[in-house]
C-alpha positions in Angstrom: 0.0 0.0 0.0 2.9 2.4 0.7 4.3 1.9 -2.8 1.0 2.4 -4.6 0.4 6.0 -3.3 3.6 7.5 -4.8 3.2 5.7 -8.1 -0.4 6.9 -8.3 0.6 10.4 -7.5 3.4 10.3 -10.1 0.9 9.0 -12.7 -1.6 11.8 -11.9 1.1 14.4 -12.2 2.3 13.1 -15.6 -1.3 13.1 -16.9 -1.8 16.6 -15.7 1.4 17.8 -17.3 0.4 16.3 -20.6 -3.0 17.9 -20.6 -1.6 21.3 -19.7 1.4 21.4 -22.1 0.2 19.3 -25.0 -1.2 22.1 -27.3 1.9 24.4 -27.8 2.2 24.1 -31.6 -1.5 24.8 -32.2 -1.3 27.9 -30.0 1.8 29.2 -31.7 0.2 28.8 -35.1 -3.0 30.6 -33.9 -0.9 33.4 -32.4 1.1 33.8 -35.7 -2.1 34.1 -37.7 -3.4 36.8 -35.4 -0.1 38.7 -35.4 0.0 38.7 -39.2 -3.6 39.7 -39.5 -3.3 42.8 -37.3 -0.2 44.2 -39.1 1.0 45.7 -35.8 3.8 43.2 -35.4 6.5 42.3 -38.0 6.8 38.6 -37.9 9.7 36.6 -39.5 11.1 39.6 -41.5 14.2 40.9 -39.9 15.1 43.4 -42.6 11.6 45.0 -42.5 11.9 45.2 -38.7 15.2 46.9 -38.8 13.9 49.4 -41.4 10.9 50.2 -39.3 13.0 50.6 -36.2 15.3 53.1 -38.0 12.4 54.9 -39.5 10.6 55.4 -36.1 13.8 55.7 -34.1 12.5 53.1 -31.6 14.2 50.0 -30.3 13.4 46.5 -31.5 12.4 43.5 -29.5 13.3 40.2 -31.1 11.8 37.0 -29.8 13.2 33.6 -30.7 10.8 30.7 -30.3 
């Protein structure tokens, strides 16, 4: 009985982690579509981002995923 409780707890934690973190690719794809549709963010075009930063005299934030 003492062995079953830790194994059951571990199994529940693994299942919870899979449910919480299993949809990352879908969420990234949805975010990318939303970002491209608004036109506010420059996605996957470094040259265009640099040109916009120079034009507006504002810094750039580059996020690597």
